[in-house]
VOFIGU-821526 format. One record per residue (C-alpha): residue number from 1; x, y, z. Coordinates in steps of 0.25 Angstrom, whole numbers. Layout:
REM VOFIGU-821526
+------+-------+-------+-------+
| resi |     X |     Y |     Z |
+------+-------+-------+-------+
|  NUM |     X |     Y |     Z |
...
+------+-------+-------+-------+
//
This chain:
REM VOFIGU-821526
+------+-------+-------+-------+
| resi |     X |     Y |     Z |
+------+-------+-------+-------+
|    1 |    76 |   387 |   848 |
|    2 |    90 |   384 |   842 |
|    3 |    97 |   395 |   834 |
|    4 |   100 |   392 |   819 |
|    5 |   115 |   393 |   814 |
|    6 |   112 |   405 |   806 |
|    7 |   107 |   412 |   818 |
|    8 |   119 |   408 |   826 |
|    9 |   129 |   412 |   815 |
|   10 |   122 |   426 |   814 |
|   11 |   123 |   427 |   829 |
|   12 |   138 |   424 |   828 |
|   13 |   140 |   433 |   817 |
|   14 |   135 |   445 |   825 |
|   15 |   146 |   443 |   835 |
|   16 |   161 |   444 |   833 |
|   17 |   161 |   433 |   824 |
|   18 |   153 |   440 |   814 |
|   19 |   162 |   451 |   814 |
|   20 |   174 |   442 |   811 |
|   21 |   166 |   435 |   800 |
|   22 |   163 |   449 |   794 |
|   23 |   178 |   453 |   795 |
|   24 |   182 |   440 |   788 |
|   25 |   172 |   442 |   777 |
|   26 |   176 |   456 |   774 |
|   27 |   191 |   452 |   774 |
|   28 |   188 |   441 |   764 |
|   29 |   181 |   451 |   755 |
|   30 |   193 |   460 |   756 |
|   31 |   203 |   449 |   753 |
|   32 |   196 |   443 |   741 |
|   33 |   200 |   453 |   731 |
|   34 |   214 |   452 |   735 |
|   35 |   214 |   437 |   734 |
|   36 |   208 |   438 |   720 |
|   37 |   219 |   448 |   715 |
|   38 |   230 |   439 |   721 |
|   39 |   224 |   427 |   713 |
|   40 |   223 |   435 |   700 |
|   41 |   237 |   440 |   701 |
|   42 |   242 |   426 |   704 |
|   43 |   235 |   421 |   691 |
|   44 |   240 |   432 |   683 |
|   45 |   254 |   429 |   688 |
|   46 |   252 |   415 |   683 |
|   47 |   247 |   420 |   670 |
|   48 |   259 |   429 |   668 |
|   49 |   268 |   417 |   671 |
|   50 |   261 |   409 |   660 |
|   51 |   263 |   421 |   651 |
|   52 |   278 |   422 |   654 |
|   53 |   279 |   407 |   652 |
|   54 |   273 |   408 |   638 |
|   55 |   282 |   419 |   634 |
|   56 |   295 |   411 |   639 |
|   57 |   290 |   399 |   631 |
|   58 |   288 |   407 |   619 |
|   59 |   302 |   414 |   620 |
|   60 |   308 |   400 |   622 |
|   61 |   302 |   394 |   610 |
|   62 |   307 |   407 |   602 |
|   63 |   321 |   406 |   607 |
|   64 |   321 |   391 |   604 |
|   65 |   316 |   392 |   590 |
|   66 |   326 |   404 |   587 |
|   67 |   338 |   395 |   593 |
|   68 |   333 |   383 |   584 |
|   69 |   333 |   392 |   572 |
|   70 |   347 |   398 |   574 |
|   71 |   352 |   384 |   576 |
|   72 |   345 |   378 |   564 |
|   73 |   346 |   385 |   551 |
|   74 |   338 |   380 |   540 |
|   75 |   345 |   378 |   527 |
|   76 |   338 |   378 |   513 |
|   77 |   335 |   364 |   509 |
|   78 |   343 |   359 |   497 |
|   79 |   336 |   353 |   485 |
|   80 |   338 |   338 |   486 |
|   81 |   334 |   327 |   478 |
|   82 |   322 |   319 |   482 |
|   83 |   331 |   307 |   485 |
|   84 |   338 |   314 |   496 |
|   85 |   326 |   321 |   501 |
|   86 |   322 |   311 |   512 |
|   87 |   336 |   310 |   517 |
|   88 |   338 |   325 |   518 |
|   89 |   325 |   326 |   526 |
|   90 |   329 |   315 |   535 |
|   91 |   342 |   321 |   538 |
|   92 |   336 |   335 |   540 |
|   93 |   326 |   328 |   551 |
|   94 |   338 |   321 |   557 |
|   95 |   346 |   334 |   558 |
|   96 |   334 |   342 |   564 |
|   97 |   331 |   331 |   575 |
|   98 |   346 |   331 |   578 |
|   99 |   346 |   346 |   581 |
|  100 |   346 |   349 |   596 |
|  101 |   337 |   361 |   600 |
|  102 |   343 |   372 |   608 |
|  103 |   341 |   370 |   623 |
|  104 |   329 |   379 |   628 |
|  105 |   334 |   391 |   636 |
|  106 |   333 |   391 |   651 |
|  107 |   321 |   398 |   656 |
|  108 |   317 |   397 |   670 |
|  109 |   302 |   395 |   669 |
|  110 |   301 |   391 |   684 |
|  111 |   302 |   405 |   688 |
|  112 |   292 |   415 |   683 |
|  113 |   300 |   426 |   675 |
|  114 |   298 |   440 |   678 |
|  115 |   296 |   451 |   668 |
|  116 |   310 |   455 |   668 |
|  117 |   315 |   442 |   664 |
|  118 |   305 |   441 |   653 |
|  119 |   309 |   454 |   647 |
|  120 |   324 |   450 |   648 |
|  121 |   320 |   437 |   641 |
|  122 |   312 |   444 |   630 |
|  123 |   323 |   455 |   628 |
|  124 |   334 |   444 |   627 |
|  125 |   326 |   436 |   616 |
|  126 |   324 |   449 |   608 |
|  127 |   339 |   453 |   609 |
|  128 |   343 |   439 |   606 |
|  129 |   334 |   439 |   593 |
|  130 |   340 |   453 |   589 |
|  131 |   354 |   448 |   591 |
|  132 |   352 |   436 |   582 |
|  133 |   346 |   445 |   571 |
|  134 |   358 |   455 |   573 |
|  135 |   368 |   443 |   573 |
|  136 |   362 |   438 |   560 |
|  137 |   362 |   452 |   553 |
|  138 |   376 |   454 |   558 |
|  139 |   381 |   441 |   552 |
|  140 |   374 |   444 |   539 |
|  141 |   380 |   458 |   538 |
|  142 |   394 |   453 |   542 |
|  143 |   405 |   455 |   532 |
|  144 |   410 |   442 |   526 |
|  145 |   423 |   440 |   519 |
|  146 |   421 |   435 |   505 |
|  147 |   429 |   423 |   501 |
|  148 |   439 |   425 |   490 |
|  149 |   439 |   414 |   479 |
|  150 |   451 |   413 |   470 |
|  151 |   442 |   412 |   458 |
|  152 |   437 |   426 |   461 |
|  153 |   450 |   433 |   464 |
|  154 |   454 |   437 |   450 |
|  155 |   440 |   444 |   448 |
|  156 |   442 |   451 |   462 |
|  157 |   456 |   456 |   459 |
|  158 |   451 |   461 |   445 |
|  159 |   441 |   469 |   452 |
|  160 |   450 |   474 |   462 |
|  161 |   460 |   479 |   452 |
|  162 |   449 |   485 |   443 |
|  163 |   452 |   477 |   431 |
|  164 |   444 |   485 |   422 |
|  165 |   452 |   498 |   426 |
|  166 |   465 |   490 |   425 |
|  167 |   462 |   486 |   411 |
|  168 |   459 |   501 |   407 |
|  169 |   473 |   505 |   414 |
|  170 |   480 |   493 |   406 |
|  171 |   474 |   497 |   393 |
|  172 |   477 |   512 |   394 |
|  173 |   492 |   508 |   398 |
|  174 |   492 |   498 |   386 |
|  175 |   487 |   510 |   377 |
|  176 |   498 |   519 |   382 |
|  177 |   509 |   508 |   379 |
|  178 |   503 |   506 |   365 |
|  179 |   503 |   521 |   362 |
|  180 |   517 |   523 |   366 |
|  181 |   527 |   525 |   355 |
|  182 |   537 |   514 |   352 |
|  183 |   536 |   499 |   350 |
|  184 |   526 |   490 |   357 |
|  185 |   533 |   482 |   368 |
|  186 |   524 |   470 |   372 |
|  187 |   532 |   466 |   385 |
|  188 |   532 |   480 |   390 |
|  189 |   517 |   482 |   387 |
|  190 |   514 |   469 |   394 |
|  191 |   522 |   473 |   406 |
|  192 |   515 |   487 |   406 |
|  193 |   501 |   480 |   404 |
|  194 |   503 |   471 |   416 |
|  195 |   510 |   481 |   425 |
|  196 |   499 |   492 |   423 |
|  197 |   488 |   482 |   425 |
|  198 |   494 |   477 |   439 |
|  199 |   496 |   492 |   443 |
|  200 |   482 |   495 |   440 |
|  201 |   477 |   483 |   447 |
|  202 |   485 |   487 |   460 |
|  203 |   480 |   501 |   459 |
|  204 |   465 |   497 |   458 |
|  205 |   466 |   487 |   469 |
|  206 |   472 |   497 |   479 |
|  207 |   462 |   507 |   475 |
|  208 |   451 |   497 |   478 |
|  209 |   458 |   494 |   491 |
|  210 |   457 |   509 |   496 |
|  211 |   443 |   511 |   491 |
|  212 |   435 |   499 |   498 |
|  213 |   428 |   508 |   508 |
|  214 |   423 |   518 |   497 |
|  215 |   420 |   507 |   486 |
|  216 |   411 |   500 |   496 |
|  217 |   401 |   512 |   495 |
|  218 |   401 |   512 |   480 |
|  219 |   392 |   504 |   471 |
|  220 |   402 |   504 |   460 |
|  221 |   414 |   498 |   469 |
|  222 |   407 |   491 |   480 |
|  223 |   409 |   477 |   473 |
|  224 |   424 |   478 |   473 |
|  225 |   432 |   467 |   479 |
|  226 |   437 |   474 |   491 |
|  227 |   424 |   480 |   494 |
|  228 |   417 |   467 |   494 |
|  229 |   428 |   460 |   502 |
|  230 |   431 |   450 |   491 |
|  231 |   446 |   452 |   494 |
|  232 |   453 |   458 |   506 |
|  233 |   461 |   471 |   505 |
|  234 |   474 |   464 |   508 |
|  235 |   472 |   456 |   495 |
|  236 |   468 |   468 |   487 |
|  237 |   481 |   475 |   492 |
|  238 |   489 |   463 |   489 |
|  239 |   484 |   462 |   475 |
|  240 |   487 |   477 |   472 |
|  241 |   501 |   475 |   477 |
|  242 |   503 |   462 |   469 |
|  243 |   498 |   471 |   457 |
|  244 |   506 |   483 |   459 |
|  245 |   519 |   478 |   462 |
|  246 |   521 |   469 |   450 |
|  247 |   514 |   480 |   441 |
|  248 |   523 |   491 |   445 |
|  249 |   535 |   481 |   444 |
|  250 |   531 |   478 |   430 |
|  251 |   529 |   492 |   426 |
|  252 |   542 |   496 |   432 |
|  253 |   552 |   485 |   428 |
|  254 |   545 |   479 |   417 |
|  255 |   541 |   492 |   409 |
|  256 |   548 |   504 |   414 |
|  257 |   549 |   512 |   428 |
|  258 |   541 |   524 |   422 |
|  259 |   529 |   515 |   420 |
|  260 |   531 |   508 |   433 |
|  261 |   531 |   522 |   440 |
|  262 |   519 |   526 |   433 |
|  263 |   512 |   513 |   438 |
|  264 |   516 |   516 |   452 |
|  265 |   511 |   530 |   451 |
|  266 |   498 |   526 |   446 |
|  267 |   495 |   516 |   457 |
|  268 |   499 |   526 |   467 |
|  269 |   490 |   537 |   461 |
|  270 |   478 |   528 |   460 |
|  271 |   479 |   522 |   474 |
|  272 |   484 |   533 |   482 |
|  273 |   479 |   546 |   475 |
|  274 |   467 |   543 |   467 |
|  275 |   460 |   533 |   477 |
|  276 |   461 |   542 |   489 |
|  277 |   457 |   554 |   481 |
|  278 |   444 |   548 |   477 |
|  279 |   439 |   551 |   491 |
|  280 |   445 |   565 |   492 |
|  281 |   445 |   573 |   479 |
|  282 |   439 |   573 |   465 |
|  283 |   454 |   574 |   461 |
|  284 |   454 |   559 |   461 |
|  285 |   448 |   559 |   447 |
|  286 |   460 |   566 |   441 |
|  287 |   470 |   557 |   449 |
|  288 |   463 |   545 |   444 |
|  289 |   464 |   550 |   429 |
|  290 |   479 |   551 |   431 |
|  291 |   479 |   537 |   436 |
|  292 |   472 |   533 |   423 |
|  293 |   481 |   541 |   414 |
|  294 |   494 |   534 |   419 |
|  295 |   492 |   520 |   413 |
|  296 |   493 |   524 |   398 |
|  297 |   505 |   533 |   402 |
|  298 |   511 |   520 |   408 |
|  299 |   509 |   513 |   395 |
|  300 |   516 |   524 |   388 |
|  301 |   528 |   524 |   397 |
|  302 |   529 |   509 |   397 |
|  303 |   531 |   509 |   382 |
|  304 |   540 |   522 |   381 |
|  305 |   546 |   523 |   395 |
|  306 |   543 |   538 |   395 |
|  307 |   532 |   548 |   398 |
|  308 |   529 |   554 |   384 |
|  309 |   518 |   564 |   380 |
|  310 |   511 |   552 |   374 |
|  311 |   510 |   546 |   388 |
|  312 |   504 |   559 |   394 |
|  313 |   494 |   559 |   382 |
|  314 |   489 |   545 |   385 |
|  315 |   488 |   549 |   400 |
|  316 |   480 |   561 |   397 |
|  317 |   470 |   553 |   388 |
|  318 |   468 |   544 |   400 |
|  319 |   467 |   555 |   410 |
|  320 |   456 |   562 |   402 |
|  321 |   448 |   550 |   398 |
|  322 |   446 |   546 |   413 |
|  323 |   438 |   559 |   416 |
|  324 |   426 |   556 |   407 |
|  325 |   427 |   542 |   411 |
|  326 |   428 |   543 |   426 |
|  327 |   419 |   555 |   427 |
|  328 |   408 |   549 |   419 |
|  329 |   409 |   536 |   428 |
|  330 |   409 |   543 |   441 |
|  331 |   397 |   552 |   437 |
|  332 |   388 |   540 |   438 |
|  333 |   394 |   535 |   451 |
|  334 |   393 |   548 |   459 |
|  335 |   384 |   542 |   469 |
|  336 |   393 |   530 |   471 |
|  337 |   406 |   539 |   472 |
|  338 |   399 |   547 |   482 |
|  339 |   395 |   535 |   490 |
|  340 |   409 |   530 |   490 |
|  341 |   415 |   543 |   495 |
|  342 |   423 |   546 |   482 |
|  343 |   425 |   561 |   478 |
|  344 |   423 |   560 |   463 |
|  345 |   421 |   572 |   454 |
|  346 |   408 |   567 |   449 |
|  347 |   402 |   568 |   463 |
|  348 |   408 |   581 |   469 |
|  349 |   411 |   589 |   456 |
|  350 |   401 |   584 |   445 |
|  351 |   403 |   596 |   436 |
|  352 |   418 |   594 |   436 |
|  353 |   416 |   579 |   433 |
|  354 |   409 |   582 |   420 |
|  355 |   418 |   593 |   416 |
|  356 |   430 |   585 |   418 |
|  357 |   424 |   573 |   410 |
|  358 |   421 |   582 |   398 |
|  359 |   434 |   590 |   399 |
|  360 |   443 |   577 |   398 |
|  361 |   434 |   571 |   387 |
|  362 |   438 |   583 |   379 |
|  363 |   452 |   582 |   383 |
|  364 |   453 |   568 |   376 |
|  365 |   451 |   575 |   363 |
|  366 |   463 |   584 |   365 |
|  367 |   472 |   572 |   370 |
|  368 |   468 |   565 |   357 |
|  369 |   473 |   576 |   349 |
|  370 |   486 |   577 |   357 |
|  371 |   489 |   562 |   354 |
|  372 |   495 |   565 |   340 |
|  373 |   502 |   577 |   345 |
|  374 |   510 |   569 |   355 |
|  375 |   513 |   558 |   344 |
|  376 |   504 |   547 |   351 |
|  377 |   494 |   546 |   340 |
|  378 |   492 |   551 |   326 |
|  379 |   483 |   562 |   322 |
|  380 |   472 |   552 |   319 |
|  381 |   470 |   549 |   333 |
|  382 |   463 |   563 |   337 |
|  383 |   454 |   562 |   325 |
|  384 |   449 |   547 |   327 |
|  385 |   448 |   549 |   343 |
|  386 |   440 |   562 |   341 |
|  387 |   426 |   555 |   340 |
|  388 |   427 |   547 |   353 |
|  389 |   433 |   559 |   360 |
|  390 |   422 |   568 |   356 |
|  391 |   412 |   558 |   360 |
|  392 |   417 |   556 |   374 |
|  393 |   418 |   572 |   375 |
|  394 |   403 |   572 |   371 |
|  395 |   400 |   563 |   382 |
|  396 |   408 |   570 |   391 |
|  397 |   400 |   583 |   387 |
|  398 |   387 |   576 |   389 |
|  399 |   392 |   571 |   403 |
|  400 |   396 |   586 |   406 |
|  401 |   382 |   591 |   402 |
|  402 |   372 |   580 |   407 |
|  403 |   380 |   574 |   419 |
|  404 |   371 |   562 |   420 |
|  405 |   373 |   547 |   421 |
|  406 |   370 |   545 |   407 |
|  407 |   381 |   554 |   401 |
|  408 |   391 |   550 |   411 |
|  409 |   389 |   535 |   407 |
|  410 |   390 |   538 |   393 |
|  411 |   403 |   546 |   395 |
|  412 |   409 |   534 |   404 |
|  413 |   406 |   523 |   394 |
|  414 |   411 |   532 |   383 |
|  415 |   424 |   533 |   390 |
|  416 |   425 |   518 |   391 |
|  417 |   427 |   516 |   376 |
|  418 |   433 |   529 |   373 |
|  419 |   447 |   526 |   380 |
|  420 |   450 |   513 |   373 |
|  421 |   445 |   518 |   360 |
|  422 |   453 |   531 |   362 |
|  423 |   466 |   523 |   365 |
|  424 |   463 |   513 |   354 |
|  425 |   463 |   525 |   344 |
|  426 |   476 |   530 |   350 |
|  427 |   483 |   517 |   347 |
|  428 |   477 |   517 |   333 |
|  429 |   483 |   531 |   330 |
|  430 |   496 |   529 |   338 |
|  431 |   508 |   536 |   331 |
|  432 |   517 |   526 |   324 |
|  433 |   531 |   525 |   330 |
|  434 |   538 |   530 |   317 |
|  435 |   528 |   542 |   316 |
|  436 |   533 |   556 |   317 |
|  437 |   530 |   564 |   329 |
|  438 |   523 |   578 |   329 |
|  439 |   536 |   585 |   328 |
|  440 |   540 |   577 |   316 |
|  441 |   550 |   568 |   322 |
|  442 |   549 |   553 |   322 |
|  443 |   543 |   547 |   334 |
|  444 |   553 |   538 |   342 |
+------+-------+-------+-------+
//
C-alpha cells in the first residue's frame, strides 16, 4: 500500500530535517519583531523628512514675503479725478508686473537637514527679524538736523536773544536816560538804545549757549533754538559776537567810555558769573539782580557822563524790584529747576526765598522816599507811588504767609505792571532842570 504525502512529510520531520525546520521557524519568530521595528523606524524617518520639508517651505515663504514687503512700500493713494482713475490703475498694474521678485534663497533640499541645521536656520530667521525691528527703531530715534530757512531765521534769533528780556533792559536804560538831569539829546539816546540792545542780545545768546544741557531737562526752556537744534552752536556764538562788538563800540565811542565799560562789565557778569553760579550757589540770585540793576545806570551815565547819586538810586530800585519778581516766578518752577540741576533759592531755601521777596517789596517804599531827597523827583512822587508800593508789599506778605502757587502768581503778575507804572510815575514827577536842590542851590 502506497504511503501518503502527509505521512512521508511527517516521517521526514521526525529526522534531522525536522530539527532544521523547527530551528528556522523559531528564528523567523524571533526576527519578525525586529523587522517590524526597523520598518516602523524607516516610515517614521520618512515622516520626519516630510515634516522638515514642510517647515522649510513655510520659512521660505515667510522670508520671501518679508523681502517683498521691504522692497515695495505702499504709499497712500492720492485722491484723483474720475477722468484719471483708469490711467493711474493701468500704470500701477504695469509697475507691479515690471517689478522683479527676489531670487529664492538657496536651500539644499536634496539632502535631509539634521536638527542642528534646523535650529541654526530658525535662530537666524529670528535674529534677522529682531535686527530689522531694531534697525527701524534706531532710524526713527536717530537725531536729524533741522533745516534752517531764511524766513525762520529772524524769529529764531529773536528767541535766542530773549527778545522780551532785551526789551525790558532797553526800556529801563531809556528810563535812566530820561530821568537824568540836563537836556534830552536824541542822537545820544538812539546810540545808547541800540548799543544796550545789542549788548543784551549778545549776553542772552551766550547764556543760552552755555545752558543747553540744562535747558533740555526743563519744560520751560526745552523749546529754545539751541536745545531743539534749529541753529548750530557756531551760528549762535557768531551772532553773539556780531552783537557784542558793535554794541560795545557804539556805547564806548558813540556815547562815552564809562557807559561802554559798564556794558562790557554787565556782559561779563551775566555770562561768566551769573550763568555758572546757577549750578553752584543761591548767590546767583543776588548777582543776577546786580546785572538787572546796571542798565538804568548806563542810561544815566550816557546822559550825564558820570555816576551820581541818582544813578545808584535807579540801580537800587531795579535791584529790589527783581527779588519779588524772580522769587515769585521761581516758586512755581521749583520742580523744573530741580530737574534742570539749578541751585535756586526757592528750591534749597524756600523760607529765605519768601523773606527776601517781602523784604525788597518794603524796600521799594523807602527808595521811593529817597528819590526827592536825591533831587531825582519832586516830593509828589513818594505820595502817588505809595498805593502801588503798598499793594505789592501786601502781595509779598501774602506770599510770605501762604507760600502757595496762587500767592506767587499774584505777586509775579503784579511785578509785571508795577515796574513800568513806577518808572512812568518817576518820569511824571521828575524834577525840572531849573528847580532848586535839597540844599537850596539851583540844580545844574
